[in-house]
DRENPA-3360 file (N, C-alpha, C; in nm, 2 decimals, always signed):
BEGIN
1 = XXXXXXXX = +0.36/-0.94/-0.17/+0.24/-0.95/-0.07/+0.14/-0.85/-0.06 ~ +0.17/-0.69/-0.11/+0.14/-0.58/-0.12/+0.02/-0.58/-0.27 ~ +0.05/-0.65/-0.27/-0.08/-0.67/-0.41/-0.14/-0.76/-0.38 ~ -0.13/-0.93/-0.27/-0.24/-1.03/-0.20/-0.31/-0.94/-0.10 ~ -0.25/-0.81/-0.03/-0.26/-0.75/+0.06/-0.40/-0.67/-0.02 ~ -0.34/-0.56/-0.11/-0.45/-0.52/-0.22/-0.61/-0.55/-0.25 ~ -0.56/-0.73/-0.24/-0.67/-0.84/-0.30/-0.75/-0.86/-0.22 ~ -0.68/-0.88/-0.07/-0.73/-0.90/+0.03/-0.86/-0.81/+0.10;
9 = XXXXXXXX = -0.81/-0.70/+0.10/-0.90/-0.55/+0.14/-1.00/-0.56/+0.07 ~ -0.98/-0.59/-0.08/-1.17/-0.60/-0.12/-1.28/-0.75/-0.14 ~ -1.15/-0.82/-0.08/-1.29/-0.96/-0.16/-1.29/-1.05/+0.01 ~ -1.23/-0.98/+0.10/-1.27/-1.04/+0.23/-1.47/-0.90/+0.25 ~ -1.51/-0.87/+0.16/-1.62/-0.80/+0.26/-1.70/-0.89/+0.31 ~ -1.74/-0.99/+0.29/-1.80/-1.12/+0.32/-1.78/-1.15/+0.47 ~ -1.68/-1.19/+0.46/-1.61/-1.21/+0.62/-1.66/-1.09/+0.72 ~ -1.69/-1.00/+0.64/-1.59/-0.86/+0.77/-1.78/-0.87/+0.83;
17 = XXXXXXXX = -1.89/-0.96/+0.77/-2.05/-0.91/+0.86/-2.02/-0.94/+0.99 ~ -2.07/-0.92/+1.08/-2.06/-1.00/+1.26/-2.18/-1.11/+1.21 ~ -2.16/-1.18/+1.40/-2.23/-1.29/+1.42/-2.43/-1.20/+1.40 ~ -2.47/-1.31/+1.44/-2.61/-1.23/+1.44/-2.62/-1.18/+1.59 ~ -2.70/-1.02/+1.59/-2.68/-0.94/+1.65/-2.82/-1.04/+1.84 ~ -2.87/-1.15/+1.80/-2.92/-1.19/+1.96/-2.87/-1.34/+2.02 ~ -2.74/-1.36/+2.01/-2.74/-1.52/+2.03/-2.68/-1.48/+2.13 ~ -2.72/-1.57/+2.23/-2.74/-1.61/+2.37/-2.64/-1.57/+2.42;
25 = XXXXXXXX = -2.56/-1.55/+2.54/-2.41/-1.55/+2.57/-2.34/-1.69/+2.65 ~ -2.28/-1.72/+2.55/-2.21/-1.84/+2.67/-2.08/-1.83/+2.77 ~ -2.00/-1.93/+2.82/-1.93/-1.90/+2.95/-1.82/-1.85/+2.85 ~ -1.74/-1.76/+2.88/-1.63/-1.69/+2.85/-1.47/-1.68/+2.97 ~ -1.32/-1.72/+2.93/-1.29/-1.74/+3.08/-1.16/-1.73/+2.97 ~ -1.08/-1.63/+3.03/-0.96/-1.57/+2.99/-0.82/-1.64/+3.02 ~ -0.71/-1.60/+3.00/-0.61/-1.71/+3.01/-0.51/-1.56/+2.96 ~ -0.36/-1.57/+3.02/-0.29/-1.52/+3.02/-0.18/-1.54/+3.01;
33 = XXXXXXXX = -0.11/-1.55/+2.92/-0.02/-1.65/+2.81/+0.14/-1.49/+2.79 ~ +0.27/-1.53/+2.85/+0.34/-1.52/+2.87/+0.42/-1.50/+2.71 ~ +0.43/-1.36/+2.66/+0.48/-1.40/+2.50/+0.58/-1.31/+2.51 ~ +0.68/-1.25/+2.61/+0.81/-1.20/+2.59/+0.81/-1.06/+2.68 ~ +0.93/-0.98/+2.73/+0.99/-0.98/+2.81/+1.07/-0.86/+2.79 ~ +1.06/-0.78/+2.81/+1.20/-0.62/+2.73/+1.18/-0.50/+2.83 ~ +1.35/-0.50/+2.81/+1.39/-0.37/+2.90/+1.42/-0.27/+2.80 ~ +1.42/-0.11/+2.82/+1.36/-0.02/+2.75/+1.51/+0.10/+2.84;
41 = XXXXXXXX = +1.58/+0.06/+2.78/+1.76/+0.10/+2.79/+1.72/+0.22/+2.81 ~ +1.61/+0.29/+2.72/+1.62/+0.43/+2.74/+1.45/+0.43/+2.66 ~ +1.41/+0.50/+2.77/+1.21/+0.52/+2.74/+1.21/+0.68/+2.67 ~ +1.31/+0.73/+2.68/+1.23/+0.92/+2.53/+1.15/+0.85/+2.47 ~ +1.21/+0.75/+2.40/+1.07/+0.76/+2.28/+0.92/+0.70/+2.30 ~ +0.91/+0.64/+2.43/+0.77/+0.65/+2.43/+0.73/+0.82/+2.50 ~ +0.77/+0.96/+2.48/+0.74/+1.05/+2.52/+0.76/+1.19/+2.45 ~ +0.69/+1.17/+2.30/+0.68/+1.27/+2.22/+0.67/+1.40/+2.29;
49 = XXXXXXXX = +0.69/+1.39/+2.40/+0.68/+1.59/+2.49/+0.80/+1.61/+2.56 ~ +0.92/+1.53/+2.56/+1.03/+1.51/+2.60/+1.04/+1.45/+2.72 ~ +0.94/+1.37/+2.78/+0.98/+1.34/+2.87/+1.07/+1.15/+2.96 ~ +1.10/+1.12/+3.08/+1.15/+0.99/+3.08/+1.30/+0.99/+3.00 ~ +1.42/+1.13/+3.03/+1.54/+1.09/+2.98/+1.58/+1.05/+3.07 ~ +1.73/+1.01/+3.03/+1.79/+0.90/+3.15/+1.68/+0.81/+3.22 ~ +1.57/+0.75/+3.19/+1.49/+0.64/+3.24/+1.51/+0.54/+3.17 ~ +1.52/+0.43/+3.24/+1.51/+0.25/+3.19/+1.33/+0.20/+3.23;
57 = XXXXXXXX = +1.27/+0.09/+3.18/+1.18/+0.01/+3.23/+1.20/-0.12/+3.19 ~ +1.12/-0.15/+3.27/+1.12/-0.29/+3.19/+0.91/-0.32/+3.14 ~ +0.95/-0.41/+3.08/+0.80/-0.41/+3.03/+0.77/-0.58/+2.96 ~ +0.67/-0.60/+2.95/+0.61/-0.72/+2.95/+0.54/-0.74/+2.80 ~ +0.61/-0.87/+2.75/+0.46/-0.88/+2.58/+0.37/-1.01/+2.68 ~ +0.23/-0.99/+2.62/+0.07/-1.00/+2.75/+0.10/-1.09/+2.59 ~ -0.02/-1.17/+2.58/-0.14/-1.25/+2.54/-0.20/-1.25/+2.59 ~ -0.33/-1.30/+2.49/-0.46/-1.39/+2.63/-0.51/-1.49/+2.50;
65 = XXXXXXXX = -0.58/-1.60/+2.59/-0.62/-1.70/+2.52/-0.77/-1.65/+2.59 ~ -0.86/-1.68/+2.53/-1.03/-1.66/+2.56/-1.10/-1.77/+2.55 ~ -1.15/-1.86/+2.60/-1.28/-2.00/+2.56/-1.39/-1.89/+2.57 ~ -1.44/-1.89/+2.45/-1.64/-1.87/+2.41/-1.69/-1.92/+2.37 ~ -1.73/-1.99/+2.48/-1.85/-2.10/+2.44/-1.77/-2.25/+2.33 ~ -1.77/-2.31/+2.26/-1.64/-2.38/+2.20/-1.55/-2.33/+2.07 ~ -1.51/-2.20/+2.13/-1.41/-2.14/+2.04/-1.32/-2.09/+2.14 ~ -1.19/-2.09/+2.04/-1.07/-2.02/+2.13/-1.01/-1.93/+2.04;
73 = XXXXXXXX = -1.00/-1.82/+2.14/-0.98/-1.67/+2.08/-0.84/-1.61/+2.10 ~ -0.74/-1.64/+2.03/-0.61/-1.59/+2.10/-0.65/-1.41/+1.99 ~ -0.57/-1.32/+2.14/-0.58/-1.19/+2.17/-0.42/-1.09/+2.11 ~ -0.35/-1.15/+2.03/-0.27/-1.12/+2.04/-0.12/-1.22/+2.02 ~ -0.01/-1.22/+1.95/+0.02/-1.26/+1.96/+0.21/-1.28/+1.96 ~ +0.25/-1.21/+2.04/+0.38/-1.20/+2.12/+0.50/-1.19/+2.02 ~ +0.61/-1.16/+2.06/+0.72/-1.18/+1.98/+0.75/-1.30/+1.88 ~ +0.77/-1.26/+1.81/+0.86/-1.33/+1.71/+0.92/-1.46/+1.79;
81 = XXXXXXXX = +1.00/-1.62/+1.68/+1.01/-1.69/+1.77/+1.22/-1.69/+1.79 ~ +1.21/-1.56/+1.71/+1.37/-1.52/+1.70/+1.45/-1.51/+1.84 ~ +1.31/-1.45/+1.89/+1.39/-1.40/+2.06/+1.43/-1.52/+2.11 ~ +1.36/-1.70/+2.18/+1.38/-1.78/+2.23/+1.56/-1.72/+2.25 ~ +1.61/-1.70/+2.18/+1.74/-1.68/+2.17/+1.85/-1.58/+2.21 ~ +1.72/-1.52/+2.32/+1.76/-1.39/+2.38/+1.84/-1.41/+2.49 ~ +1.88/-1.28/+2.55/+1.81/-1.13/+2.51/+1.87/-1.16/+2.36 ~ +1.80/-1.06/+2.33/+1.84/-1.01/+2.20/+1.90/-0.87/+2.22;
89 = XXXXXXXX = +1.96/-0.77/+2.17/+1.99/-0.64/+2.21/+1.99/-0.55/+2.07 ~ +1.85/-0.49/+2.03/+1.85/-0.42/+1.95/+1.78/-0.25/+1.99 ~ +1.92/-0.16/+1.98/+1.95/-0.05/+2.02/+1.97/+0.01/+2.15 ~ +1.84/+0.04/+2.21/+1.89/+0.04/+2.35/+1.73/-0.07/+2.44 ~ +1.67/-0.15/+2.34/+1.61/-0.21/+2.41/+1.66/-0.37/+2.38 ~ +1.66/-0.47/+2.55/+1.73/-0.60/+2.52/+1.60/-0.69/+2.56 ~ +1.58/-0.77/+2.43/+1.42/-0.89/+2.45/+1.47/-1.00/+2.44 ~ +1.33/-1.07/+2.48/+1.39/-1.19/+2.51/+1.24/-1.27/+2.52;
97 = XXXXXXXX = +1.23/-1.37/+2.52/+1.08/-1.45/+2.51/+1.09/-1.58/+2.56 ~ +1.04/-1.63/+2.64/+1.06/-1.71/+2.71/+1.02/-1.92/+2.66 ~ +0.87/-1.88/+2.62/+0.80/-1.98/+2.54/+0.77/-1.96/+2.48 ~ +0.73/-1.98/+2.35/+0.65/-2.01/+2.25/+0.49/-1.99/+2.31 ~ +0.43/-1.93/+2.25/+0.23/-1.95/+2.28/+0.17/-2.14/+2.18 ~ +0.28/-2.20/+2.10/+0.16/-2.33/+2.12/+0.24/-2.38/+2.24 ~ +0.37/-2.35/+2.31/+0.44/-2.42/+2.42/+0.27/-2.44/+2.51 ~ +0.28/-2.28/+2.57/+0.20/-2.33/+2.66/+0.07/-2.33/+2.63;
105 = XXXXXXXX = +0.00/-2.36/+2.53/-0.15/-2.41/+2.51/-0.14/-2.55/+2.52 ~ +0.04/-2.60/+2.54/+0.04/-2.77/+2.56/-0.02/-2.82/+2.72 ~ +0.01/-2.63/+2.81/-0.01/-2.64/+2.92/-0.14/-2.68/+2.95 ~ -0.26/-2.67/+2.84/-0.40/-2.67/+2.84/-0.42/-2.79/+2.75 ~ -0.41/-2.85/+2.75/-0.41/-2.96/+2.66/-0.46/-2.93/+2.50 ~ -0.42/-2.80/+2.46/-0.39/-2.74/+2.32/-0.28/-2.79/+2.24 ~ -0.37/-2.73/+2.12/-0.27/-2.71/+2.01/-0.28/-2.64/+1.93 ~ -0.21/-2.59/+1.82/-0.26/-2.49/+1.78/-0.33/-2.47/+1.69;
113 = XXXXXXXX = -0.40/-2.57/+1.57/-0.51/-2.63/+1.52/-0.57/-2.58/+1.61 ~ -0.58/-2.63/+1.76/-0.74/-2.60/+1.84/-0.82/-2.51/+1.86 ~ -0.73/-2.34/+1.80/-0.70/-2.23/+1.80/-0.80/-2.14/+1.65 ~ -0.91/-2.17/+1.76/-1.01/-2.09/+1.56/-1.06/-1.94/+1.51 ~ -0.94/-1.81/+1.60/-0.93/-1.70/+1.59/-0.85/-1.65/+1.72 ~ -0.69/-1.58/+1.56/-0.59/-1.49/+1.62/-0.67/-1.33/+1.61 ~ -0.69/-1.27/+1.71/-0.77/-1.14/+1.71/-0.61/-1.06/+1.72 ~ -0.55/-0.96/+1.61/-0.45/-0.86/+1.67/-0.50/-0.73/+1.69;
121 = XXXXXXXX = -0.41/-0.66/+1.79/-0.46/-0.54/+1.78/-0.40/-0.48/+1.68 ~ -0.28/-0.45/+1.65/-0.20/-0.39/+1.58/-0.07/-0.50/+1.50 ~ -0.04/-0.40/+1.37/+0.07/-0.54/+1.34/+0.21/-0.50/+1.38 ~ +0.22/-0.44/+1.49/+0.34/-0.47/+1.55/+0.42/-0.65/+1.55 ~ +0.58/-0.63/+1.59/+0.61/-0.72/+1.57/+0.64/-0.81/+1.74 ~ +0.55/-0.70/+1.82/+0.58/-0.77/+1.93/+0.40/-0.78/+1.96 ~ +0.33/-0.82/+1.92/+0.23/-0.84/+1.86/+0.14/-0.95/+1.74 ~ +0.18/-0.96/+1.67/+0.18/-1.02/+1.59/+0.30/-1.18/+1.51;
129 = XXXXXXXX = +0.40/-1.16/+1.69/+0.54/-1.22/+1.59/+0.51/-1.36/+1.59 ~ +0.37/-1.41/+1.63/+0.34/-1.56/+1.60/+0.24/-1.60/+1.52 ~ +0.20/-1.51/+1.49/+0.06/-1.54/+1.43/+0.08/-1.64/+1.27 ~ +0.14/-1.64/+1.23/+0.18/-1.75/+1.13/+0.20/-1.92/+1.20 ~ +0.15/-1.92/+1.32/+0.19/-2.04/+1.40/+0.03/-2.13/+1.41 ~ -0.06/-2.06/+1.35/-0.22/-2.06/+1.32/-0.28/-2.03/+1.19 ~ -0.23/-2.08/+1.10/-0.31/-2.10/+0.97/-0.38/-2.14/+0.95 ~ -0.47/-2.24/+1.04/-0.57/-2.26/+1.08/-0.69/-2.17/+1.10;
137 = XXXXXXXX = -0.65/-2.11/+1.24/-0.70/-1.99/+1.27/-0.80/-1.87/+1.20 ~ -0.90/-1.83/+1.21/-0.94/-1.67/+1.12/-0.87/-1.56/+1.19 ~ -0.75/-1.53/+1.10/-0.71/-1.39/+1.17/-0.80/-1.25/+1.12 ~ -0.84/-1.16/+1.25/-0.95/-1.10/+1.26/-0.89/-0.93/+1.35 ~ -0.85/-0.91/+1.19/-0.84/-0.73/+1.18/-0.90/-0.63/+1.13 ~ -0.86/-0.50/+1.17/-0.92/-0.38/+1.14/-0.91/-0.38/+1.00 ~ -0.96/-0.30/+0.89/-0.99/-0.25/+0.79/-0.84/-0.17/+0.73 ~ -0.85/-0.10/+0.86/-0.73/-0.04/+0.85/-0.61/+0.00/+0.85;
145 = XXXXXXXX = -0.60/-0.10/+0.92/-0.46/-0.23/+0.93/-0.43/-0.32/+0.83 ~ -0.54/-0.33/+0.78/-0.49/-0.41/+0.64/-0.42/-0.32/+0.56 ~ -0.49/-0.19/+0.53/-0.43/-0.08/+0.45/-0.35/-0.07/+0.48 ~ -0.27/+0.01/+0.59/-0.17/+0.03/+0.61/-0.05/-0.09/+0.54 ~ -0.04/-0.14/+0.60/-0.01/-0.30/+0.51/+0.03/-0.33/+0.41 ~ -0.03/-0.27/+0.30/-0.08/-0.26/+0.16/+0.01/-0.13/+0.10 ~ +0.09/-0.07/+0.21/+0.16/+0.07/+0.13/+0.27/+0.02/+0.25 ~ +0.29/-0.02/+0.12/+0.53/-0.09/+0.18/+0.61/+0.04/+0.24;
153 = XXXXXXXX = +0.59/+0.15/+0.15/+0.66/+0.24/+0.28/+0.58/+0.28/+0.36 ~ +0.42/+0.31/+0.35/+0.39/+0.37/+0.49/+0.42/+0.23/+0.61 ~ +0.40/+0.09/+0.57/+0.43/+0.05/+0.67/+0.60/-0.04/+0.70 ~ +0.68/+0.00/+0.64/+0.78/+0.05/+0.70/+0.81/+0.17/+0.77 ~ +0.78/+0.26/+0.78/+0.78/+0.38/+0.88/+0.70/+0.35/+0.96 ~ +0.64/+0.30/+1.01/+0.55/+0.27/+1.14/+0.61/+0.10/+1.16 ~ +0.70/+0.06/+1.11/+0.74/-0.06/+1.22/+0.61/-0.17/+1.19 ~ +0.55/-0.20/+1.00/+0.44/-0.27/+1.05/+0.53/-0.39/+0.90;
161 = XXXXXXXX = +0.48/-0.56/+0.93/+0.55/-0.62/+0.92/+0.48/-0.68/+0.83 ~ +0.42/-0.71/+0.69/+0.35/-0.76/+0.63/+0.38/-0.91/+0.69 ~ +0.47/-0.98/+0.63/+0.53/-1.12/+0.65/+0.49/-1.18/+0.82 ~ +0.47/-1.13/+0.87/+0.43/-1.16/+1.02/+0.28/-1.28/+1.00 ~ +0.24/-1.25/+0.92/+0.09/-1.24/+0.89/+0.09/-1.33/+0.73 ~ +0.18/-1.41/+0.64/+0.23/-1.46/+0.50/+0.10/-1.56/+0.49 ~ +0.09/-1.60/+0.65/+0.01/-1.82/+0.65/-0.14/-1.72/+0.64 ~ -0.21/-1.67/+0.67/-0.32/-1.58/+0.60/-0.37/-1.53/+0.51;
169 = XXXXXXXX = -0.22/-1.39/+0.45/-0.26/-1.37/+0.40/-0.22/-1.34/+0.23 ~ -0.16/-1.46/+0.16/-0.06/-1.50/+0.07/-0.20/-1.65/+0.04 ~ -0.21/-1.67/-0.10/-0.26/-1.84/-0.20/-0.33/-1.83/-0.14 ~ -0.42/-1.96/-0.11/-0.56/-2.00/-0.09/-0.60/-1.96/+0.07 ~ -0.47/-1.92/+0.11/-0.52/-1.88/+0.28/-0.59/-1.74/+0.31 ~ -0.63/-1.71/+0.18/-0.73/-1.55/+0.21/-0.84/-1.57/+0.25 ~ -0.88/-1.66/+0.23/-1.04/-1.70/+0.32/-1.00/-1.66/+0.47 ~ -0.93/-1.77/+0.52/-0.92/-1.77/+0.70/-0.89/-1.60/+0.73;
177 = XXXXXXXX = -0.90/-1.46/+0.70/-0.97/-1.36/+0.74/-1.09/-1.32/+0.77 ~ -1.10/-1.19/+0.89/-1.24/-1.15/+0.88/-1.15/-1.03/+0.93 ~ -1.25/-0.91/+0.79/-1.20/-0.80/+0.83/-1.26/-0.75/+0.89 ~ -1.26/-0.63/+0.98/-1.36/-0.58/+1.04/-1.34/-0.39/+1.05 ~ -1.44/-0.34/+1.05/-1.43/-0.18/+1.05/-1.49/-0.12/+1.23 ~ -1.39/-0.07/+1.29/-1.42/-0.03/+1.39/-1.44/-0.11/+1.45 ~ -1.57/-0.02/+1.52/-1.55/-0.17/+1.71/-1.74/-0.26/+1.69 ~ -1.71/-0.39/+1.70/-1.78/-0.50/+1.62/-1.77/-0.53/+1.75;
185 = XXXXXXXX = -1.86/-0.62/+1.79/-1.94/-0.70/+1.84/-1.93/-0.86/+1.79 ~ -1.75/-0.86/+1.78/-1.75/-1.05/+1.73/-1.80/-1.17/+1.72 ~ -1.88/-1.21/+1.83/-1.96/-1.31/+1.87/-2.14/-1.22/+1.83 ~ -2.19/-1.15/+1.81/-2.30/-1.10/+1.83/-2.33/-1.08/+1.99 ~ -2.29/-1.12/+2.10/-2.35/-1.21/+2.27/-2.35/-1.07/+2.36 ~ -2.21/-0.94/+2.28/-2.21/-0.90/+2.41/-2.10/-0.93/+2.51 ~ -2.02/-1.04/+2.41/-1.88/-1.09/+2.57/-1.73/-1.04/+2.47 ~ -1.72/-1.05/+2.35/-1.63/-1.01/+2.32/-1.64/-0.86/+2.19;
193 = XXXXXXXX = -1.58/-0.72/+2.25/-1.64/-0.66/+2.14/-1.40/-0.52/+2.13 ~ -1.46/-0.54/+1.98/-1.34/-0.45/+1.95/-1.35/-0.29/+1.96 ~ -1.26/-0.25/+1.99/-1.28/-0.07/+2.10/-1.13/-0.01/+1.96 ~ -1.19/+0.03/+1.88/-1.11/+0.09/+1.71/-1.07/+0.20/+1.82 ~ -0.87/+0.22/+1.81/-0.82/+0.32/+1.85/-0.72/+0.30/+1.78 ~ -0.76/+0.40/+1.66/-0.63/+0.51/+1.61/-0.58/+0.57/+1.66 ~ -0.41/+0.50/+1.58/-0.34/+0.64/+1.67/-0.17/+0.59/+1.69 ~ -0.16/+0.50/+1.74/-0.03/+0.41/+1.76/+0.01/+0.31/+1.66;
201 = XXXXXXXX = -0.09/+0.29/+1.54/-0.11/+0.23/+1.41/-0.19/+0.30/+1.32 ~ -0.21/+0.29/+1.26/-0.40/+0.37/+1.16/-0.48/+0.23/+1.18 ~ -0.49/+0.12/+1.23/-0.58/+0.02/+1.23/-0.56/+0.00/+1.42 ~ -0.48/+0.02/+1.47/-0.49/-0.05/+1.66/-0.72/-0.01/+1.64 ~ -0.65/-0.17/+1.78/-0.79/-0.18/+1.84/-0.77/-0.23/+1.98 ~ -0.82/-0.18/+2.04/-0.83/-0.27/+2.23/-0.97/-0.39/+2.19 ~ -0.99/-0.47/+2.40/-1.05/-0.53/+2.32/-1.16/-0.51/+2.47 ~ -1.28/-0.48/+2.48/-1.39/-0.49/+2.58/-1.43/-0.69/+2.59;
209 = XXXXXXXX = -1.40/-0.72/+2.73/-1.47/-0.92/+2.71/-1.55/-0.82/+2.86 ~ -1.61/-0.93/+2.90/-1.73/-0.93/+2.99/-1.67/-1.05/+3.01 ~ -1.68/-1.05/+3.14/-1.68/-1.19/+3.19/-1.83/-1.22/+3.31 ~ -1.84/-1.36/+3.36/-1.97/-1.39/+3.38/-1.96/-1.33/+3.59 ~ -1.79/-1.37/+3.59/-1.79/-1.34/+3.72/-1.70/-1.21/+3.77 ~ -1.60/-1.22/+3.70/-1.53/-1.06/+3.72/-1.56/-1.01/+3.65 ~ -1.65/-0.94/+3.56/-1.70/-0.90/+3.48/-1.67/-0.81/+3.42 ~ -1.60/-0.66/+3.31/-1.61/-0.62/+3.23/-1.40/-0.61/+3.20;
217 = XXXXXXXX = -1.37/-0.64/+3.12/-1.18/-0.62/+3.13/-1.20/-0.53/+2.97 ~ -1.07/-0.46/+2.98/-1.03/-0.37/+2.88/-0.91/-0.42/+2.85 ~ -0.86/-0.51/+2.76/-0.74/-0.54/+2.72/-0.69/-0.39/+2.53 ~ -0.63/-0.29/+2.63/-0.56/-0.18/+2.54/-0.49/-0.16/+2.42 ~ -0.43/-0.31/+2.43/-0.34/-0.28/+2.32/-0.23/-0.24/+2.35 ~ -0.20/-0.08/+2.26/-0.09/-0.05/+2.23/-0.14/+0.09/+2.29 ~ -0.27/+0.11/+2.28/-0.31/+0.24/+2.38/-0.18/+0.34/+2.48 ~ -0.17/+0.28/+2.55/-0.10/+0.33/+2.64/+0.05/+0.20/+2.65;
225 = XXXXXXXX = +0.15/+0.26/+2.74/+0.22/+0.08/+2.73/+0.31/+0.05/+2.89 ~ +0.32/+0.14/+3.02/+0.27/+0.12/+3.15/+0.21/+0.21/+3.25 ~ +0.17/+0.22/+3.34/+0.09/+0.30/+3.43/+0.13/+0.45/+3.40 ~ +0.24/+0.44/+3.41/+0.28/+0.66/+3.40/+0.26/+0.66/+3.32 ~ +0.30/+0.63/+3.18/+0.24/+0.63/+3.05/+0.08/+0.69/+3.04 ~ +0.05/+0.61/+3.11/-0.12/+0.62/+3.07/-0.16/+0.72/+3.16 ~ -0.17/+0.80/+3.25/-0.13/+0.84/+3.42/-0.16/+1.00/+3.33 ~ -0.04/+1.01/+3.25/+0.02/+1.16/+3.21/-0.02/+1.13/+3.05;
233 = XXXXXXXX = -0.04/+1.05/+3.00/-0.14/+1.03/+2.85/-0.02/+1.10/+2.79 ~ +0.08/+0.99/+2.74/+0.24/+1.07/+2.71/+0.22/+0.95/+2.57 ~ +0.28/+1.04/+2.43/+0.23/+0.97/+2.30/+0.37/+0.93/+2.24 ~ +0.43/+0.80/+2.21/+0.49/+0.74/+2.17/+0.57/+0.82/+2.03 ~ +0.68/+0.86/+2.07/+0.80/+0.92/+1.91/+0.73/+0.88/+1.79 ~ +0.73/+0.77/+1.80/+0.69/+0.64/+1.67/+0.55/+0.67/+1.63 ~ +0.41/+0.69/+1.69/+0.26/+0.69/+1.69/+0.23/+0.75/+1.55 ~ +0.16/+0.73/+1.47/+0.12/+0.69/+1.35/+0.07/+0.86/+1.36;
241 = XXXXXXXX = -0.01/+0.91/+1.49/-0.10/+1.04/+1.47/-0.08/+1.04/+1.64 ~ +0.00/+1.15/+1.61/-0.01/+1.25/+1.77/-0.18/+1.24/+1.85 ~ -0.20/+1.31/+1.76/-0.39/+1.34/+1.79/-0.49/+1.27/+1.75 ~ -0.53/+1.13/+1.70/-0.60/+1.04/+1.69/-0.52/+0.92/+1.82 ~ -0.39/+0.95/+1.91/-0.34/+0.91/+1.93/-0.48/+0.95/+2.08 ~ -0.44/+1.04/+2.10/-0.51/+1.17/+2.29/-0.66/+1.17/+2.28 ~ -0.73/+1.13/+2.12/-0.85/+1.11/+2.13/-0.93/+0.97/+2.08 ~ -0.84/+0.79/+2.09/-0.80/+0.73/+2.17/-0.81/+0.70/+2.25;
249 = XXXXXXXX = -0.73/+0.76/+2.36/-0.77/+0.72/+2.45/-0.86/+0.80/+2.54 ~ -0.88/+0.91/+2.51/-1.03/+0.96/+2.55/-1.17/+0.87/+2.51 ~ -1.20/+0.79/+2.41/-1.26/+0.74/+2.35/-1.24/+0.55/+2.46 ~ -1.11/+0.54/+2.47/-1.13/+0.39/+2.61/-1.17/+0.45/+2.71 ~ -1.12/+0.52/+2.73/-1.12/+0.62/+2.86/-1.29/+0.57/+2.96 ~ -1.37/+0.64/+2.87/-1.52/+0.66/+2.86/-1.53/+0.52/+2.83 ~ -1.50/+0.42/+2.79/-1.58/+0.32/+2.78/-1.54/+0.20/+2.93 ~ -1.42/+0.21/+2.98/-1.36/+0.15/+3.07/-1.48/+0.23/+3.20;
257 = XXXXXXXX = -1.43/+0.38/+3.22/-1.60/+0.43/+3.27/-1.77/+0.38/+3.26 ~ -1.77/+0.32/+3.13/-1.95/+0.34/+3.15/-1.95/+0.20/+3.16 ~ -1.83/+0.07/+3.18/-1.84/+0.00/+3.20/-1.80/-0.06/+3.36 ~ -1.73/-0.01/+3.43/-1.68/-0.06/+3.52/-1.55/-0.16/+3.52 ~ -1.52/-0.12/+3.44/-1.42/-0.20/+3.36/-1.28/-0.21/+3.41 ~ -1.20/-0.36/+3.40/-1.08/-0.32/+3.48/-0.98/-0.31/+3.35 ~ -0.87/-0.21/+3.39/-0.76/-0.17/+3.27/-0.66/-0.26/+3.28 ~ -0.62/-0.32/+3.16/-0.49/-0.37/+3.17/-0.45/-0.30/+3.07;
265 = XXXXXXXX = -0.33/-0.29/+3.11/-0.21/-0.20/+2.99/-0.11/-0.33/+2.98 ~ -0.15/-0.41/+2.87/-0.06/-0.52/+2.82/+0.06/-0.53/+2.81 ~ +0.14/-0.43/+2.83/+0.27/-0.42/+2.84/+0.34/-0.40/+3.00 ~ +0.25/-0.32/+3.05/+0.26/-0.32/+3.21/+0.28/-0.43/+3.31 ~ +0.39/-0.48/+3.40/+0.43/-0.56/+3.49/+0.26/-0.58/+3.57 ~ +0.29/-0.45/+3.61/+0.19/-0.47/+3.76/+0.03/-0.55/+3.69 ~ +0.01/-0.47/+3.58/-0.11/-0.52/+3.61/-0.13/-0.68/+3.54 ~ -0.03/-0.73/+3.43/-0.07/-0.85/+3.43/-0.03/-0.93/+3.55;
273 = XXXXXXXX = -0.02/-0.90/+3.63/+0.06/-1.04/+3.73/-0.03/-0.99/+3.83 ~ -0.17/-0.94/+3.86/-0.30/-0.91/+3.88/-0.38/-1.02/+3.80 ~ -0.28/-1.08/+3.72/-0.38/-1.20/+3.65/-0.36/-1.29/+3.61 ~ -0.46/-1.44/+3.66/-0.40/-1.57/+3.71/-0.33/-1.65/+3.58 ~ -0.20/-1.73/+3.69/-0.11/-1.75/+3.58/-0.19/-1.89/+3.54 ~ -0.11/-1.98/+3.39/-0.16/-2.02/+3.34/-0.11/-2.21/+3.46 ~ -0.27/-2.30/+3.49/-0.35/-2.24/+3.40/-0.47/-2.25/+3.44 ~ -0.47/-2.12/+3.56/-0.60/-2.07/+3.58/-0.60/-1.97/+3.48;
281 = XXX = -0.78/-1.93/+3.53/-0.77/-1.86/+3.44/-0.88/-1.78/+3.52 ~ -0.96/-1.63/+3.43/-1.04/-1.57/+3.54/-1.17/-1.54/+3.43 ~ -1.31/-1.58/+3.48/-1.41/-1.58/+3.40/-1.54/-1.55/+3.52;
% end
């Protein structure tokens, strides 16, 4: 897998080009999917400054389905299906998955093969767990995240599992990967723009989404994990780089302010409760 990842980084350059910059913006809709739940029995690991001792917290794993004209884009891919047998207890974390993404797509009359793109904020298991269920979709991922996964020792140390991407990174599937660098207007029309936010992992990113009626939304990946964590700008103990995380937080705050965007902290239950439930959507 390491060899395949290394080859992919150099062979997929042609796929990293963005769409034409003058493209007309189509209608855009956003659906929120339930991609798991977790109870943090001890959330001290969410502050390298030593906060949260003796505290617990419930968080959610959320994925977002975006209809961009005729294209379907899945942003993040939730927990692996092994958590359907949950709750699964791992250390102080208790984790469960109630429904797969494919099952929820059925509520909209869609199948896995209808998804054109799967974009992952980063390669941790709770954001990439079901990527392999969409082998015909094009994977969108930051080059720096691929490079980090190609370094086996580094990937293991930072909880990144290349096996979650085997449907795209092995054999003849490698052409279904769009490698991007930094902030990229994915369709060239201003509606979906990746915001590179390294720190949590080397290739973490957020998504700036422009909706016709609801305005701008920021899906923040794992830049922050819950509201209090955001307000106090806390950095989890396992983040790749503390200073990069703080810098990325400021960058994302500037993007939010510039666009008067609504922030969605993807693990924050309160933020996700404000979004419509399937089959309803924001547009």
